[in-house]
ROMIVO-120548 format. One line per field, with one value per residue (C-alpha): residue number from 1; chain; y, x, z. Coordinates in steps of 0.05 Angstrom, whole numbers, plus 5000, padded with zeros to 4 digits. Layout:
n: NUM | ...
chain: A | ...
c2: Y | ...
c1: X | ...
c3: Z | ...
***
This chain:
n: 1 | 2 | 3 | 4 | 5 | 6 | 7 | 8 | 9 | 10 | 11 | 12 | 13 | 14 | 15 | 16 | 17 | 18 | 19 | 20 | 21 | 22 | 23 | 24 | 25 | 26 | 27 | 28 | 29 | 30 | 31 | 32 | 33 | 34 | 35 | 36 | 37 | 38 | 39 | 40 | 41 | 42 | 43 | 44 | 45 | 46 | 47 | 48 | 49 | 50 | 51 | 52 | 53 | 54 | 55 | 56 | 57 | 58 | 59 | 60 | 61 | 62 | 63 | 64 | 65 | 66
chain: A | A | A | A | A | A | A | A | A | A | A | A | A | A | A | A | A | A | A | A | A | A | A | A | A | A | A | A | A | A | A | A | A | A | A | A | A | A | A | A | A | A | A | A | A | A | A | A | A | A | A | A | A | A | A | A | A | A | A | A | A | A | A | A | A | A
c2: 4158 | 4187 | 4189 | 4201 | 4142 | 4158 | 4216 | 4176 | 4186 | 4122 | 4100 | 4060 | 4043 | 4086 | 4061 | 4034 | 4031 | 4042 | 3968 | 3949 | 3997 | 3963 | 3895 | 3921 | 3942 | 3881 | 3920 | 3882 | 3925 | 3896 | 3924 | 3992 | 4061 | 4100 | 4174 | 4200 | 4274 | 4288 | 4248 | 4181 | 4126 | 4078 | 4005 | 3987 | 4039 | 4017 | 3975 | 4031 | 4089 | 4101 | 4139 | 4199 | 4229 | 4269 | 4239 | 4237 | 4172 | 4160 | 4090 | 4073 | 4000 | 3971 | 3927 | 3884 | 3866 | 3863
c1: 2892 | 2962 | 3007 | 3081 | 3120 | 3192 | 3194 | 3166 | 3096 | 3055 | 2985 | 2941 | 2868 | 2819 | 2811 | 2882 | 2907 | 2979 | 2984 | 2959 | 3008 | 3065 | 3040 | 3034 | 3107 | 3130 | 3153 | 3153 | 3110 | 3147 | 3213 | 3188 | 3172 | 3119 | 3109 | 3045 | 3042 | 3098 | 3064 | 3090 | 3038 | 3040 | 3046 | 2980 | 2944 | 2971 | 2910 | 2861 | 2898 | 2867 | 2907 | 2879 | 2897 | 2962 | 2985 | 3060 | 3085 | 3157 | 3178 | 3243 | 3261 | 3308 | 3365 | 3405 | 3478 | 3543
c3: 9319 | 9320 | 9381 | 9392 | 9422 | 9442 | 9393 | 9334 | 9305 | 9311 | 9293 | 9342 | 9346 | 9385 | 9456 | 9461 | 9533 | 9553 | 9570 | 9500 | 9468 | 9505 | 9480 | 9408 | 9409 | 9449 | 9509 | 9575 | 9622 | 9682 | 9656 | 9633 | 9661 | 9623 | 9619 | 9587 | 9571 | 9622 | 9677 | 9702 | 9695 | 9754 | 9732 | 9766 | 9722 | 9654 | 9637 | 9653 | 9621 | 9553 | 9501 | 9463 | 9396 | 9399 | 9465 | 9477 | 9507 | 9530 | 9551 | 9585 | 9592 | 9643 | 9621 | 9668 | 9659 | 9693
***
């Protein structure tokens, strides 16, 4: 199935959850905010939120520094 991740077309298997998508792209779910089709996905719902064909996912990661 095709989705858009941060503006780029990507392929992922049917039934992929947001949490699994983050794992596939090596994004630390504890340091990321996820928006799915213009709706924020709460961190506690990442494992139960299943992606569908043509979904648009935006991920912002937090970086520390000084």
